[in-house]
SEPAKE-857216 format. One record per atom (N, C-alpha, C, O, CB): chain; atom name; residue in one letter; residue number from 1; x, y, z. Coordinates in steps of 0.1 Angstrom, whole numbers, plus 5000, padded with zeros to 4 digits. Glycine has a CB too. Layout:
BEGIN
['A','CA','a',NUM,[X,Y,Z]]
...
***
This chain:
BEGIN
['A','N','m',1,[3578,6897,0629]]
['A','CA','m',1,[3583,6900,0616]]
['A','C','m',1,[3598,6899,0616]]
['A','O','m',1,[3604,6899,0605]]
['A','CB','m',1,[3578,6913,0611]]
['A','N','a',2,[3604,6898,0627]]
['A','CA','a',2,[3619,6898,0628]]
['A','C','a',2,[3625,6886,0621]]
['A','O','a',2,[3636,6887,0615]]
['A','CB','a',2,[3624,6898,0642]]
['A','N','s',3,[3618,6875,0621]]
['A','CA','s',3,[3623,6863,0614]]
['A','C','s',3,[3621,6863,0599]]
['A','O','s',3,[3626,6853,0592]]
['A','CB','s',3,[3617,6850,0620]]
['A','N','l',4,[3614,6872,0594]]
['A','CA','l',4,[3612,6873,0579]]
['A','C','l',4,[3624,6879,0572]]
['A','O','l',4,[3631,6887,0578]]
['A','CB','l',4,[3600,6881,0576]]
['A','N','d',5,[3626,6875,0560]]
['A','CA','d',5,[3637,6882,0552]]
['A','C','d',5,[3632,6896,0549]]
['A','O','d',5,[3620,6899,0550]]
['A','CB','d',5,[3640,6873,0539]]
['A','N','a',6,[3642,6904,0545]]
['A','CA','a',6,[3639,6918,0543]]
['A','C','a',6,[3628,6921,0532]]
['A','O','a',6,[3620,6930,0534]]
['A','CB','a',6,[3652,6926,0539]]
['A','N','s',7,[3628,6913,0522]]
['A','CA','s',7,[3618,6915,0511]]
['A','C','s',7,[3604,6912,0516]]
['A','O','s',7,[3595,6920,0514]]
['A','CB','s',7,[3622,6905,0499]]
['A','N','s',8,[3602,6901,0523]]
['A','CA','s',8,[3589,6897,0529]]
['A','C','s',8,[3585,6907,0539]]
['A','O','s',8,[3573,6911,0539]]
['A','CB','s',8,[3589,6883,0535]]
['A','N','r',9,[3594,6912,0548]]
['A','CA','r',9,[3590,6922,0558]]
['A','C','r',9,[3586,6934,0551]]
['A','O','r',9,[3576,6941,0555]]
['A','CB','r',9,[3603,6924,0567]]
['A','N','g',10,[3593,6939,0540]]
['A','CA','g',10,[3589,6951,0533]]
['A','C','g',10,[3575,6949,0527]]
['A','O','g',10,[3568,6959,0527]]
['A','CB','g',10,[3600,6954,0523]]
['A','N','e',11,[3572,6938,0521]]
['A','CA','e',11,[3559,6936,0515]]
['A','C','e',11,[3548,6936,0525]]
['A','O','e',11,[3538,6942,0523]]
['A','CB','e',11,[3559,6922,0508]]
['A','N','i',12,[3550,6930,0537]]
['A','CA','i',12,[3540,6931,0547]]
['A','C','i',12,[3538,6945,0553]]
['A','O','i',12,[3527,6949,0555]]
['A','CB','i',12,[3544,6921,0559]]
['A','N','l',13,[3549,6952,0555]]
['A','CA','l',13,[3548,6966,0559]]
['A','C','l',13,[3541,6974,0549]]
['A','O','l',13,[3532,6983,0552]]
['A','CB','l',13,[3562,6972,0562]]
['A','N','d',14,[3544,6972,0536]]
['A','CA','d',14,[3537,6980,0526]]
['A','C','d',14,[3522,6977,0526]]
['A','O','d',14,[3514,6986,0524]]
['A','CB','d',14,[3543,6976,0512]]
['A','N','l',15,[3518,6964,0527]]
['A','CA','l',15,[3504,6960,0528]]
['A','C','l',15,[3497,6967,0540]]
['A','O','l',15,[3486,6972,0538]]
['A','CB','l',15,[3503,6945,0529]]
['A','N','l',16,[3504,6967,0551]]
['A','CA','l',16,[3498,6973,0563]]
['A','C','l',16,[3496,6988,0561]]
['A','O','l',16,[3485,6994,0565]]
['A','CB','l',16,[3506,6971,0575]]
['A','N','l',17,[3505,6995,0555]]
['A','CA','l',17,[3504,7009,0552]]
['A','C','l',17,[3493,7012,0542]]
['A','O','l',17,[3486,7021,0544]]
['A','CB','l',17,[3517,7014,0547]]
['A','N','r',18,[3492,7003,0532]]
['A','CA','r',18,[3481,7005,0522]]
['A','C','r',18,[3467,7003,0528]]
['A','O','r',18,[3458,7011,0526]]
['A','CB','r',18,[3483,6996,0510]]
['A','N','l',19,[3466,6993,0537]]
['A','CA','l',19,[3453,6990,0544]]
['A','C','l',19,[3450,7002,0553]]
['A','O','l',19,[3439,7006,0555]]
['A','CB','l',19,[3454,6977,0552]]
['A','N','r',20,[3460,7007,0560]]
['A','CA','r',20,[3458,7018,0569]]
['A','C','r',20,[3452,7030,0561]]
['A','O','r',20,[3443,7036,0566]]
['A','CB','r',20,[3471,7022,0576]]
['A','N','d',21,[3459,7033,0550]]
['A','CA','d',21,[3454,7045,0542]]
['A','C','d',21,[3441,7043,0535]]
['A','O','d',21,[3433,7052,0535]]
['A','CB','d',21,[3465,7048,0532]]
['A','N','s',22,[3438,7031,0530]]
['A','CA','s',22,[3426,7029,0522]]
['A','C','s',22,[3414,7025,0531]]
['A','O','s',22,[3403,7028,0528]]
['A','CB','s',22,[3428,7018,0512]]
['A','N','c',23,[3416,7018,0542]]
['A','CA','c',23,[3405,7013,0551]]
['A','C','c',23,[3405,7019,0565]]
['A','O','c',23,[3396,7016,0572]]
['A','CB','c',23,[3406,6998,0552]]
['A','N','g',24,[3414,7028,0568]]
['A','CA','g',24,[3415,7033,0581]]
['A','C','g',24,[3419,7023,0592]]
['A','O','g',24,[3415,7024,0603]]
['A','CB','g',24,[3401,7039,0585]]
['A','N','l',25,[3427,7013,0587]]
['A','CA','l',25,[3431,7002,0596]]
['A','C','l',25,[3440,7007,0607]]
['A','O','l',25,[3449,7016,0605]]
['A','CB','l',25,[3438,6992,0588]]
['A','N','s',26,[3437,7003,0619]]
['A','CA','s',26,[3446,7005,0631]]
['A','C','s',26,[3454,6992,0634]]
['A','O','s',26,[3448,6981,0634]]
['A','CB','s',26,[3439,7011,0643]]
['A','N','v',27,[3466,6993,0637]]
['A','CA','v',27,[3474,6982,0641]]
['A','C','v',27,[3482,6984,0653]]
['A','O','v',27,[3488,6995,0655]]
['A','CB','v',27,[3484,6978,0629]]
['A','N','l',28,[3483,6975,0662]]
['A','CA','l',28,[3492,6975,0674]]
['A','C','l',28,[3503,6966,0670]]
['A','O','l',28,[3502,6954,0670]]
['A','CB','l',28,[3484,6971,0687]]
['A','N','l',29,[3515,6972,0668]]
['A','CA','l',29,[3527,6965,0664]]
['A','C','l',29,[3537,6966,0676]]
['A','O','l',29,[3541,6977,0680]]
['A','CB','l',29,[3533,6970,0651]]
['A','N','i',30,[3540,6954,0681]]
['A','CA','i',30,[3550,6954,0692]]
['A','C','i',30,[3563,6949,0685]]
['A','O','i',30,[3564,6938,0680]]
['A','CB','i',30,[3546,6945,0704]]
['A','N','t',31,[3574,6957,0686]]
['A','CA','t',31,[3586,6953,0680]]
['A','C','t',31,[3598,6959,0687]]
['A','O','t',31,[3597,6968,0695]]
['A','CB','t',31,[3586,6959,0665]]
['A','N','h',32,[3609,6952,0685]]
['A','CA','h',32,[3622,6957,0690]]
['A','C','h',32,[3629,6964,0678]]
['A','O','h',32,[3640,6970,0681]]
['A','CB','h',32,[3631,6945,0695]]
['A','N','n',33,[3624,6964,0666]]
['A','CA','n',33,[3630,6970,0655]]
['A','C','n',33,[3626,6985,0653]]
['A','O','n',33,[3614,6988,0649]]
['A','CB','n',33,[3626,6962,0642]]
['A','N','l',34,[3634,6994,0658]]
['A','CA','l',34,[3631,7008,0657]]
['A','C','l',34,[3628,7013,0643]]
['A','O','l',34,[3619,7021,0641]]
['A','CB','l',34,[3642,7016,0664]]
['A','N','a',35,[3636,7008,0633]]
['A','CA','a',35,[3634,7013,0620]]
['A','C','a',35,[3619,7009,0615]]
['A','O','a',35,[3613,7017,0608]]
['A','CB','a',35,[3644,7006,0610]]
['A','N','t',36,[3615,6997,0618]]
['A','CA','t',36,[3601,6993,0615]]
['A','C','t',36,[3591,7002,0622]]
['A','O','t',36,[3581,7007,0616]]
['A','CB','t',36,[3599,6979,0618]]
['A','N','a',37,[3593,7005,0634]]
['A','CA','a',37,[3584,7013,0642]]
['A','C','a',37,[3583,7027,0636]]
['A','O','a',37,[3572,7032,0634]]
['A','CB','a',37,[3588,7014,0657]]
['A','N','w',38,[3594,7033,0633]]
['A','CA','w',38,[3594,7047,0627]]
['A','C','w',38,[3587,7047,0613]]
['A','O','w',38,[3580,7056,0610]]
['A','CB','w',38,[3608,7053,0626]]
['A','N','q',39,[3589,7036,0606]]
['A','CA','q',39,[3584,7035,0592]]
['A','C','q',39,[3568,7034,0592]]
['A','O','q',39,[3562,7040,0583]]
['A','CB','q',39,[3590,7023,0585]]
['A','N','i',40,[3563,7027,0602]]
['A','CA','i',40,[3548,7024,0601]]
['A','C','i',40,[3540,7032,0611]]
['A','O','i',40,[3528,7033,0608]]
['A','CB','i',40,[3546,7009,0603]]
['A','N','a',41,[3546,7036,0621]]
['A','CA','a',41,[3538,7042,0632]]
['A','C','a',41,[3534,7056,0631]]
['A','O','a',41,[3543,7064,0627]]
['A','CB','a',41,[3545,7039,0645]]
['A','N','d',42,[3522,7060,0635]]
['A','CA','d',42,[3518,7074,0637]]
['A','C','d',42,[3521,7078,0651]]
['A','O','d',42,[3525,7089,0654]]
['A','CB','d',42,[3503,7076,0634]]
['A','N','r',43,[3520,7068,0661]]
['A','CA','r',43,[3522,7070,0675]]
['A','C','r',43,[3531,7059,0680]]
['A','O','r',43,[3531,7048,0675]]
['A','CB','r',43,[3509,7071,0683]]
['A','N','i',44,[3539,7063,0690]]
['A','CA','i',44,[3549,7053,0695]]
['A','C','i',44,[3547,7053,0711]]
['A','O','i',44,[3545,7063,0717]]
['A','CB','i',44,[3564,7057,0692]]
['A','N','a',45,[3548,7041,0716]]
['A','CA','a',45,[3549,7039,0731]]
['A','C','a',45,[3561,7031,0733]]
['A','O','a',45,[3564,7021,0728]]
['A','CB','a',45,[3536,7031,0737]]
['A','N','v',46,[3570,7037,0742]]
['A','CA','v',46,[3582,7030,0746]]
['A','C','v',46,[3580,7023,0759]]
['A','O','v',46,[3576,7029,0769]]
['A','CB','v',46,[3594,7041,0747]]
['A','N','l',47,[3584,7010,0759]]
['A','CA','l',47,[3582,7002,0772]]
['A','C','l',47,[3596,7000,0778]]
['A','O','l',47,[3606,6997,0770]]
['A','CB','l',47,[3575,6989,0769]]
['A','N','h',48,[3597,7001,0791]]
['A','CA','h',48,[3609,6998,0798]]
['A','C','h',48,[3605,6990,0810]]
['A','O','h',48,[3598,6995,0819]]
['A','CB','h',48,[3617,7011,0802]]
['A','N','q',49,[3611,6978,0812]]
['A','CA','q',49,[3608,6969,0823]]
['A','C','q',49,[3592,6967,0825]]
['A','O','q',49,[3587,6967,0836]]
['A','CB','q',49,[3614,6975,0836]]
['A','N','g',50,[3586,6965,0813]]
['A','CA','g',50,[3571,6962,0814]]
['A','C','g',50,[3562,6974,0816]]
['A','O','g',50,[3550,6972,0817]]
['A','CB','g',50,[3569,6952,0824]]
['A','N','r',51,[3567,6986,0816]]
['A','CA','r',51,[3559,6998,0818]]
['A','C','r',51,[3561,7008,0806]]
['A','O','r',51,[3572,7009,0801]]
['A','CB','r',51,[3562,7005,0831]]
['A','N','i',52,[3550,7014,0803]]
['A','CA','i',52,[3552,7025,0793]]
['A','C','i',52,[3558,7037,0799]]
['A','O','i',52,[3553,7042,0809]]
['A','CB','i',52,[3538,7029,0787]]
['A','N','v',53,[3570,7041,0794]]
['A','CA','v',53,[3577,7052,0799]]
['A','C','v',53,[3575,7065,0791]]
['A','O','v',53,[3578,7076,0796]]
['A','CB','v',53,[3592,7049,0801]]
['A','N','e',54,[3571,7063,0778]]
['A','CA','e',54,[3569,7075,0770]]
['A','C','e',54,[3560,7072,0759]]
['A','O','e',54,[3560,7061,0753]]
['A','CB','e',54,[3583,7080,0764]]
['A','N','t',55,[3551,7081,0755]]
['A','CA','t',55,[3542,7079,0744]]
['A','C','t',55,[3541,7093,0736]]
['A','O','t',55,[3544,7103,0742]]
['A','CB','t',55,[3528,7074,0748]]
['A','N','g',56,[3537,7092,0724]]
['A','CA','g',56,[3535,7104,0716]]
['A','C','g',56,[3536,7101,0701]]
['A','O','g',56,[3538,7090,0697]]
['A','CB','g',56,[3545,7114,0720]]
['A','N','p',57,[3534,7112,0693]]
['A','CA','p',57,[3535,7111,0679]]
['A','C','p',57,[3549,7105,0676]]
['A','O','p',57,[3559,7109,0682]]
['A','CB','p',57,[3533,7124,0672]]
['A','N','a',58,[3550,7096,0666]]
['A','CA','a',58,[3563,7090,0663]]
['A','C','a',58,[3574,7100,0661]]
['A','O','a',58,[3585,7098,0666]]
['A','CB','a',58,[3561,7081,0651]]
['A','N','e',59,[3572,7110,0653]]
['A','CA','e',59,[3582,7120,0650]]
['A','C','e',59,[3587,7127,0663]]
['A','O','e',59,[3599,7130,0664]]
['A','CB','e',59,[3578,7130,0639]]
['A','N','q',60,[3578,7130,0671]]
['A','CA','q',60,[3581,7137,0684]]
['A','C','q',60,[3590,7128,0693]]
['A','O','q',60,[3599,7133,0699]]
['A','CB','q',60,[3568,7142,0691]]
['A','N','v',61,[3585,7116,0694]]
['A','CA','v',61,[3593,7107,0703]]
['A','C','v',61,[3607,7105,0697]]
['A','O','v',61,[3617,7103,0704]]
['A','CB','v',61,[3586,7093,0704]]
['A','N','r',62,[3608,7104,0684]]
['A','CA','r',62,[3621,7102,0677]]
['A','C','r',62,[3630,7114,0678]]
['A','O','r',62,[3642,7113,0681]]
['A','CB','r',62,[3619,7099,0662]]
['A','N','t',63,[3625,7126,0677]]
['A','CA','t',63,[3633,7138,0677]]
['A','C','t',63,[3634,7146,0690]]
['A','O','t',63,[3643,7154,0692]]
['A','CB','t',63,[3628,7147,0666]]
['A','N','q',64,[3624,7143,0699]]
['A','CA','q',64,[3624,7151,0711]]
['A','C','q',64,[3621,7141,0723]]
['A','O','q',64,[3611,7143,0730]]
['A','CB','q',64,[3614,7162,0711]]
['A','N','p',65,[3629,7130,0724]]
['A','CA','p',65,[3626,7121,0735]]
['A','C','p',65,[3626,7127,0749]]
['A','O','p',65,[3635,7135,0752]]
['A','CB','p',65,[3635,7109,0734]]
['A','N','k',66,[3617,7123,0757]]
['A','CA','k',66,[3616,7129,0770]]
['A','C','k',66,[3623,7120,0781]]
['A','O','k',66,[3629,7124,0790]]
['A','CB','k',66,[3601,7131,0774]]
['A','N','h',67,[3621,7107,0779]]
['A','CA','h',67,[3626,7097,0789]]
['A','C','h',67,[3640,7093,0786]]
['A','O','h',67,[3644,7091,0774]]
['A','CB','h',67,[3616,7085,0790]]
['A','N','l',68,[3648,7091,0796]]
['A','CA','l',68,[3662,7087,0795]]
['A','C','l',68,[3663,7074,0788]]
['A','O','l',68,[3672,7072,0780]]
['A','CB','l',68,[3668,7086,0809]]
['A','N','y',69,[3654,7064,0790]]
['A','CA','y',69,[3654,7051,0783]]
['A','C','y',69,[3652,7053,0768]]
['A','O','y',69,[3659,7047,0760]]
['A','CB','y',69,[3644,7042,0789]]
['A','N','t',70,[3643,7062,0764]]
['A','CA','t',70,[3641,7064,0750]]
['A','C','t',70,[3653,7070,0744]]
['A','O','t',70,[3657,7066,0733]]
['A','CB','t',70,[3629,7074,0748]]
['A','N','r',71,[3660,7079,0750]]
['A','CA','r',71,[3672,7085,0745]]
['A','C','r',71,[3683,7075,0744]]
['A','O','r',71,[3690,7075,0734]]
['A','CB','r',71,[3677,7096,0755]]
['A','N','a',72,[3684,7066,0753]]
['A','CA','a',72,[3694,7055,0753]]
['A','C','a',72,[3691,7046,0741]]
['A','O','a',72,[3700,7042,0734]]
['A','CB','a',72,[3694,7047,0766]]
['A','N','l',73,[3678,7043,0738]]
['A','CA','l',73,[3675,7034,0727]]
['A','C','l',73,[3679,7041,0714]]
['A','O','l',73,[3684,7035,0705]]
['A','CB','l',73,[3660,7031,0727]]
['A','N','l',74,[3676,7054,0713]]
['A','CA','l',74,[3679,7061,0700]]
['A','C','l',74,[3694,7062,0698]]
['A','O','l',74,[3699,7060,0687]]
['A','CB','l',74,[3673,7075,0701]]
['A','N','n',75,[3701,7064,0709]]
['A','CA','n',75,[3716,7065,0707]]
['A','C','n',75,[3722,7051,0704]]
['A','O','n',75,[3733,7051,0698]]
['A','CB','n',75,[3722,7070,0720]]
['A','N','a',76,[3716,7040,0709]]
['A','CA','a',76,[3721,7027,0706]]
['A','C','a',76,[3718,7022,0692]]
['A','O','a',76,[3725,7013,0687]]
['A','CB','a',76,[3715,7017,0716]]
['A','N','h',77,[3709,7029,0686]]
['A','CA','h',77,[3705,7024,0672]]
['A','C','h',77,[3715,7029,0662]]
['A','O','h',77,[3721,7040,0664]]
['A','CB','h',77,[3691,7030,0668]]
['A','N','t',78,[3717,7021,0652]]
['A','CA','t',78,[3728,7024,0642]]
['A','C','t',78,[3724,7031,0629]]
['A','O','t',78,[3732,7034,0621]]
['A','CB','t',78,[3735,7012,0639]]
['A','N','t',79,[3711,7033,0627]]
['A','CA','t',79,[3706,7039,0615]]
['A','C','t',79,[3707,7055,0616]]
['A','O','t',79,[3708,7059,0627]]
['A','CB','t',79,[3692,7035,0611]]
['A','N','p',80,[3706,7062,0605]]
['A','CA','p',80,[3708,7077,0606]]
['A','C','p',80,[3698,7084,0616]]
['A','O','p',80,[3702,7094,0621]]
['A','CB','p',80,[3705,7083,0593]]
['A','N','f',81,[3686,7078,0619]]
['A','CA','f',81,[3678,7086,0627]]
['A','C','f',81,[3682,7085,0642]]
['A','O','f',81,[3677,7092,0650]]
['A','CB','f',81,[3664,7080,0627]]
['A','N','s',82,[3693,7078,0645]]
['A','CA','s',82,[3698,7077,0659]]
['A','C','s',82,[3704,7090,0663]]
['A','O','s',82,[3707,7092,0675]]
['A','CB','s',82,[3707,7065,0660]]
['A','N','t',83,[3707,7099,0653]]
['A','CA','t',83,[3713,7112,0657]]
['A','C','t',83,[3702,7122,0659]]
['A','O','t',83,[3704,7134,0657]]
['A','CB','t',83,[3722,7116,0645]]
['A','N','a',84,[3690,7118,0664]]
['A','CA','a',84,[3679,7127,0667]]
['A','C','a',84,[3684,7138,0676]]
['A','O','a',84,[3693,7136,0684]]
['A','CB','a',84,[3668,7119,0673]]
['A','N','s',85,[3678,7150,0674]]
['A','CA','s',85,[3682,7161,0682]]
['A','C','s',85,[3678,7160,0696]]
['A','O','s',85,[3666,7162,0699]]
['A','CB','s',85,[3677,7174,0676]]
['A','N','l',86,[3687,7155,0704]]
['A','CA','l',86,[3684,7153,0718]]
['A','C','l',86,[3685,7166,0726]]
['A','O','l',86,[3694,7175,0722]]
['A','CB','l',86,[3693,7143,0724]]
['A','N','p',87,[3677,7169,0736]]
['A','CA','p',87,[3679,7181,0744]]
['A','C','p',87,[3693,7181,0750]]
['A','O','p',87,[3698,7171,0755]]
['A','CB','p',87,[3668,7181,0755]]
['A','N','p',88,[3699,7193,0750]]
['A','CA','p',88,[3712,7194,0755]]
['A','C','p',88,[3713,7191,0770]]
['A','O','p',88,[3704,7193,0778]]
['A','CB','p',88,[3717,7208,0753]]
['A','N','g',89,[3725,7185,0774]]
['A','CA','g',89,[3727,7182,0788]]
['A','C','g',89,[3721,7169,0793]]
['A','O','g',89,[3721,7167,0805]]
['A','CB','g',89,[3722,7193,0796]]
['A','N','n',90,[3715,7161,0784]]
['A','CA','n',90,[3709,7149,0788]]
['A','C','n',90,[3718,7137,0782]]
['A','O','n',90,[3717,7134,0770]]
['A','CB','n',90,[3695,7148,0782]]
['A','N','d',91,[3725,7131,0791]]
['A','CA','d',91,[3734,7120,0787]]
['A','C','d',91,[3727,7107,0789]]
['A','O','d',91,[3724,7102,0800]]
['A','CB','d',91,[3747,7120,0796]]
['A','N','p',92,[3723,7100,0777]]
['A','CA','p',92,[3716,7087,0778]]
['A','C','p',92,[3725,7076,0785]]
['A','O','p',92,[3719,7066,0789]]
['A','CB','p',92,[3712,7082,0764]]
['A','N','a',93,[3737,7078,0787]]
['A','CA','a',93,[3746,7068,0793]]
['A','C','a',93,[3744,7068,0808]]
['A','O','a',93,[3749,7059,0815]]
['A','CB','a',93,[3760,7071,0790]]
['A','N','e',94,[3737,7078,0813]]
['A','CA','e',94,[3734,7078,0828]]
['A','C','e',94,[3726,7066,0832]]
['A','O','e',94,[3720,7059,0823]]
['A','CB','e',94,[3726,7091,0832]]
['A','N','t',95,[3725,7063,0844]]
['A','CA','t',95,[3718,7051,0849]]
['A','C','t',95,[3703,7053,0846]]
['A','O','t',95,[3697,7063,0848]]
['A','CB','t',95,[3720,7049,0864]]
['A','N','i',96,[3698,7042,0840]]
['A','CA','i',96,[3683,7043,0836]]
['A','C','i',96,[3676,7036,0847]]
['A','O','i',96,[3679,7024,0851]]
['A','CB','i',96,[3681,7035,0822]]
['A','N','r',97,[3666,7042,0852]]
['A','CA','r',97,[3658,7037,0863]]
['A','C','r',97,[3643,7036,0859]]
['A','O','r',97,[3635,7031,0867]]
['A','CB','r',97,[3659,7045,0876]]
***
């Protein structure tokens, strides 16, 4: 969906959300777009170097990230949700392994 213009992307996301709500549709969406992921997902899995490093309810992963890589992704993002309440003393700039 990254190559779509914002209007088309919004229409497709809206359709997926309506199908989810009306038909119980499940979708596996793989994206680099965090805003899209937070908008549509009930659950999030974060991949780093081909491995899942964190999973959980979308809101929990966004506001209480456990893995250093997830924290780094959130801090690198430029939308308002990037200021998620990170646990104190955890610097995402540390080396990610």
